[in-house]
C-alpha positions in Angstrom: -20.1 45.1 27.7 -18.1 42.3 25.8 -14.3 42.3 26.4 -12.5 40.6 23.5 -9.2 38.9 24.5 -6.9 37.7 21.7 -4.2 35.1 22.3 -0.8 36.6 22.5 1.6 36.7 19.6 3.7 33.6 21.0 0.5 31.6 21.1 -0.1 32.1 17.2 0.6 28.7 15.6 3.8 28.6 13.5 5.1 26.0 11.4 8.2 24.6 13.1 10.1 24.4 10.0 9.1 28.1 9.0 7.4 26.7 6.0 4.2 28.0 4.5 1.2 27.1 6.7 -1.8 25.3 5.2 -4.2 27.1 7.7 -4.0 30.1 10.1 -5.6 30.0 13.5 -6.5 32.6 16.3 -8.1 31.8 19.5 -10.2 34.5 21.1 -11.3 34.4 24.7 -14.1 36.8 25.5 -16.4 37.5 28.5 -20.0 37.3 27.9 -21.9 39.5 30.6 -24.5 37.9 32.7 -28.1 38.7 32.0 -28.7 39.5 35.6 -25.8 41.7 36.2 -23.0 43.4 34.2 -20.4 42.8 36.9 -20.2 38.9 36.2 -19.0 37.5 33.0 -18.7 33.9 31.6 -15.4 33.2 29.6 -16.3 31.8 26.1 -13.9 30.7 23.3 -14.0 31.8 19.8 -11.7 30.8 17.0 -10.8 32.3 13.7 -9.4 29.9 10.9 -8.3 31.2 7.5 -10.2 34.4 8.2 -13.6 32.9 9.2 -14.7 33.0 12.8 -16.7 30.6 14.9 -17.9 30.5 18.4 -16.8 27.1 19.9 -18.0 26.9 23.3 -18.4 28.2 26.8 -15.7 27.4 29.2 -18.3 27.4 32.0 -16.2 29.6 34.1 -18.1 32.6 35.7 -16.0 35.3 37.4 -16.4 38.9 38.4 -15.5 41.3 35.5 -12.8 42.9 37.4 -11.0 39.6 38.1 -10.4 39.1 34.4 -7.0 40.4 33.0 -7.7 40.9 29.4 -4.1 41.8 28.3 -2.8 38.5 29.8 -5.8 36.4 29.2 -5.7 35.1 32.7 -7.9 35.3 35.8 -6.2 37.5 38.3 -5.1 36.2 41.6 -3.2 33.2 43.2 -6.0 31.7 44.9 -6.5 27.9 44.4 -9.8 28.6 42.6 -8.2 31.1 40.3 -5.2 28.7 39.5 -7.7 25.9 38.7 -9.8 28.1 36.3 -6.6 29.1 34.4 -5.6 25.6 34.1 -9.0 24.8 32.7 -8.7 27.4 30.1 -5.2 26.4 29.3 -6.3 22.8 28.6 -9.1 23.9 26.3 -6.8 26.0 24.3 -4.3 23.1 24.2 -7.1 20.7 22.9 -8.0 23.1 20.2 -4.2 23.7 19.2 -3.7 20.0 19.2 -6.6 19.6 16.7 -5.4 22.3 14.5 -1.8 20.9 14.5 -3.1 17.5 13.3 -4.4 19.2 10.2 -1.3 21.1 9.7 0.9 18.2 10.1 -1.1 16.3 7.4 -1.3 19.3 5.1 -5.0 19.4 5.2 -6.9 22.5 4.5 -9.6 22.9 7.2 -12.2 25.4 8.6 -13.2 26.8 12.0 -16.4 24.8 11.8 -14.6 21.6 11.3 -12.2 22.2 14.1 -15.1 23.1 16.3 -16.8 19.9 15.4 -13.9 17.8 16.1 -13.4 19.6 19.5 -17.0 19.0 20.4 -16.5 15.4 19.3 -19.2 15.7 16.6 -16.8 14.3 14.2 -13.2 12.9 14.0 -10.4 14.6 11.9 -10.3 12.6 8.5 -7.2 10.6 8.0 -5.0 11.3 4.8 -4.8 9.1 2.0 -1.3 8.0 3.3 -2.5 7.2 6.6 -5.6 5.2 5.1 -2.9 3.2 3.1 -1.1 2.4 6.3 -4.3 1.2 8.0 -5.1 -0.9 5.0 -1.7 -2.6 4.8 -1.8 -3.1 8.6 -5.2 -4.8 8.4 -4.3 -7.0 5.4 -1.2 -8.3 7.1 0.7 -8.6 3.8 4.3 -9.6 3.3 6.9 -6.7 3.1 7.4 -7.5 -0.6 3.6 -7.4 -1.5 3.0 -4.3 0.8 5.9 -2.4 -0.9 4.1 -3.1 -4.3 1.0 -1.7 -3.2 2.7 1.3 -1.7 4.6 2.1 -4.9 1.4 2.0 -6.9 -0.5 4.0 -4.4 2.1 6.6 -4.1 1.7 7.4 -7.8 -1.6 9.2 -6.9 0.1 10.9 -4.0 2.5 12.2 -6.2 -0.1 13.2 -8.7 -2.5 15.2 -6.5 -2.9 16.1 -2.7 -6.5 16.0 -1.8 -8.5 14.6 1.1 -9.9 11.0 0.7 -13.5 12.3 0.6 -12.7 14.4 -2.5 -11.4 11.6 -4.9 -14.0 11.3 -7.3 -14.5 9.9 -10.9 -13.2 13.1 -12.4 -10.0 13.0 -10.3 -9.6 9.2 -11.2 -9.8 10.0 -15.0 -7.4 12.9 -14.6 -5.0 10.4 -12.7 -5.4 8.0 -15.6 -4.4 10.5 -18.1 -1.6 11.6 -16.0 -0.2 7.9 -16.0 -0.7 7.7 -19.7 1.4 10.8 -20.2 4.2 9.1 -18.2 4.1 6.2 -20.7 3.0 3.6 -18.2 1.4 0.3 -19.5 -2.4 -0.1 -19.4 -1.8 -3.0 -17.0 0.1 -0.9 -14.7 -2.4 2.0 -14.7 -5.1 -0.4 -13.9 -3.1 -1.5 -10.9 -2.5 2.0 -9.7 -6.2 2.9 -10.0 -7.4 -0.3 -8.3 -4.9 0.2 -5.4 -6.5 3.6 -4.9 -10.1 2.3 -5.0 -9.3 -0.7 -2.7 -8.0 1.6 -0.1 -10.9 3.9 -0.3 -13.4 1.0 -0.2 -11.6 -0.3 3.0 -11.6 3.1 4.5 -15.5 3.4 3.7 -16.2 0.1 5.1 -14.5 0.7 8.3 -15.9 4.3 8.9 -12.5 5.8 8.4 -13.8 8.5 5.8 -16.8 10.6 5.4 -17.7 9.5 1.9 -16.3 7.3 -0.8 -17.0 9.0 -4.2 -15.6 6.0 -6.0 -17.9 3.4 -4.3 -20.0 2.9 -7.4 -17.2 3.2 -9.8 -16.0 0.0 -11.6 -12.4 -0.3 -12.4 -11.8 -2.9 -15.2 -9.2 -4.0 -17.5 -9.2 -6.7 -20.1 -6.1 -8.6 -18.8 -4.0 -10.4 -21.5 -1.6 -12.8 -19.9 1.7 -13.6 -21.3 2.1 -17.3 -20.9 5.2 -17.6 -23.2 7.4 -20.7 -22.1 9.9 -23.1 -23.4 8.4 -26.3 -24.9 9.3 -29.8 -23.9 11.3 -30.1 -27.0 13.2 -26.7 -26.1 13.6 -28.0 -22.6 15.3 -31.1 -23.8 17.6 -29.3 -26.1 18.7 -26.8 -23.4 19.3 -29.7 -20.9 21.5 -31.5 -23.5 23.5 -28.5 -24.7 26.8 -27.9 -22.7 28.1 -24.4 -22.8 31.8 -23.7 -22.9 32.0 -20.9 -20.3 31.2 -21.9 -16.7 29.3 -18.8 -15.8 26.9 -19.3 -18.7 26.4 -23.0 -17.8 25.6 -21.9 -14.2 23.0 -19.3 -15.2 21.3 -21.7 -17.4 21.4 -24.6 -14.9 19.7 -22.4 -12.4 17.1 -21.4 -15.0 16.5 -25.1 -15.8 16.2 -25.8 -12.0 13.3 -23.4 -11.8 11.7 -24.8 -15.0 11.5 -28.2 -13.1 10.6 -26.7 -9.5 8.4 -23.6 -10.5 10.5 -21.5 -7.8 10.6 -17.7 -8.5 13.9 -16.1 -8.4 13.6 -14.8 -4.8 12.6 -18.2 -3.6 15.5 -19.6 -5.5 17.9 -17.4 -3.7 16.5 -18.5 -0.4 16.4 -22.1 -1.3 18.4 -24.6 0.8 18.6 -28.4 0.8 17.0 -28.5 4.2 13.8 -27.8 2.4 14.0 -31.3 0.9 12.0 -33.7 2.9 11.2 -37.3 1.8 11.7 -36.5 -1.8 9.6 -33.1 -1.7 10.6 -29.5 -1.6 8.7 -27.6 1.1 9.0 -23.9 1.6 7.2 -20.5 1.9 7.0 -18.0 -0.8 8.6 -14.8 0.2 6.3 -12.7 -1.8 2.9 -14.0 -0.5 3.7 -16.2 2.4 2.0 -19.1 0.8 3.4 -22.7 1.1 4.7 -24.6 -1.9 4.9 -28.3 -1.8 6.2 -30.2 -4.8 8.1 -33.4 -5.8 12.0 -33.0 -6.3 11.7 -34.1 -10.0 14.5 -36.1 -11.5 15.6 -33.3 -13.8 16.0 -30.9 -10.8 17.7 -33.6 -8.7 20.3 -34.0 -11.5 21.2 -30.5 -11.3 21.5 -30.4 -7.6 23.7 -33.4 -7.7 25.9 -31.6 -10.4 26.7 -28.8 -7.9 27.0 -31.1 -4.7 23.5 -29.6 -3.5 25.2 -26.3 -3.4 23.5 -24.1 -6.2 25.6 -21.2 -7.4 24.5 -17.6 -6.7 23.9 -15.5 -9.9 22.1 -12.3 -9.9 18.7 -12.2 -11.6 19.8 -9.5 -14.1 22.8 -11.4 -15.0 20.9 -14.5 -15.8 18.4 -12.6 -18.0 21.4 -11.2 -20.0 23.0 -14.6 -20.3 19.5 -16.0 -21.4 19.4 -13.6 -24.2 22.8 -14.6 -25.6 22.7 -18.3 -24.5 19.5 -19.7 -25.9 20.4 -18.8 -29.5 23.7 -20.8 -29.0 21.7 -23.9 -28.0 19.5 -23.5 -31.1 16.6 -21.8 -29.4 16.0 -18.6 -31.3 13.8 -16.9 -28.6 14.3 -14.5 -25.7 13.2 -15.8 -22.4 13.4 -13.8 -19.1 14.0 -15.8 -16.0 10.3 -15.6 -14.9 9.5 -17.7 -17.9 10.9 -20.7 -15.9 8.0 -20.6 -13.8 5.5 -20.5 -16.6 7.5 -23.3 -18.1 6.9 -25.4 -15.1 3.2 -24.7 -14.9 2.7 -25.6 -18.6 5.1 -28.7 -18.2 2.9 -30.1 -15.3 -0.6 -29.2 -16.8 0.0 -30.1 -20.5 2.8 -32.8 -20.4 2.0 -34.6 -17.2 -1.8 -33.8 -17.1 -1.7 -32.7 -13.5 -4.8 -30.9 -12.3 -4.6 -27.2 -11.7 -5.4 -27.6 -8.0 -2.2 -29.6 -7.7 -0.1 -27.3 -9.6 -1.3 -24.4 -7.7 -0.5 -26.1 -4.5 3.0 -27.0 -6.0 3.7 -23.4 -6.9 2.4 -21.8 -3.8 -0.6 -20.1 -5.5 -3.6 -19.3 -3.4 -6.1 -20.7 -6.0 -6.2 -22.1 -9.6 -7.3 -18.6 -10.9 -3.6 -17.3 -10.3 -2.4 -20.0 -12.8 -4.2 -18.0 -15.7 -1.1 -15.9 -15.8 1.2 -19.0 -16.2 -0.4 -21.6 -18.4 -3.2 -22.5 -20.6 -4.6 -26.0 -21.4 -3.1 -26.9 -24.9 -4.4 -29.0 -27.7 -1.6 -31.7 -26.6 -3.4 -32.1 -23.2 -7.0 -32.4 -24.9 -5.5 -35.1 -27.2 -3.8 -37.0 -24.4 -6.9 -36.8 -22.2 -9.4 -37.9 -24.9 -7.2 -40.5 -26.6 -8.9 -43.5 -25.0 -12.3 -42.0 -25.9 -11.4 -41.6 -29.5 -9.9 -45.0 -29.9 
């Protein structure tokens, strides 16, 4: 005869916050009679998850049928052997509960077969998308600023849908695309969000962290059109010579001009100190990428430093952008430029005015390679004319 022993009500898994559980679990201990005699049973474990039952394993514990307390799920007696066997049963149950809790904590729908497979070490519980992102960022060792950008874009998908990594397929990706379109995100930003998702899944697949990657053969492409709008050399000269009546406007313009002649981003300008000037060169590390930048202290930038006694004023980025919108027309430049255009102005000034190589400009700006310069500058007709002047006589 087989005796079924169910776990007590207090052993039933409950969500600690009394929220709706993703899965339900019951652990059943039952005694399988020996083939030789009905008086000896082997304790086996069976689990029921979400209404479906699976035999997990045998505990290997054989006892006399009369020594099994079905109501308490315990082996009777206080002998050392009985205590050892009860502890063994408790540990098996605890291991199964831990596996179950890992799925509950990560809000993943599971099955009795999957919990059995993990317990028997036939497989490992799959990480969530959020956990895979953490693994990806940890392995890439990105700066905090760059990592936060990846996380923001990746979280767009987490906010859109809750699925396991192995369930993300082409259809899901297309649905995600349409979701972002409905939120009025730009095509460029949508591409970045989709690319972030695929990069993490490709990483997880390559390192054996997921069972399957349904996006492995999917190509995510985007025809990038770079905005390389910048001030011309003439406009730079006009802005340098114009003196504004109000001090706060002049300070904002001077900071903008300083970056036009150094290529510093706003965050690197904010962190800039005169200690970075060594033997006539500015040396530093970009906060965004951790890359080193190395450039001459050009005379135009040096004059601005001297004007402020080598202590540049501090003006918030948003304030500078607002002032640029109003101040440039005052100087006769009828265009709206944001602060970041100063970095593009520097790249164009170096490449097209001074004929510096892209490799040199990339190093000066702290870019990892010349490909990144595509977003900042293009070779102009002026450069072609200057470089071929001797050839054309």
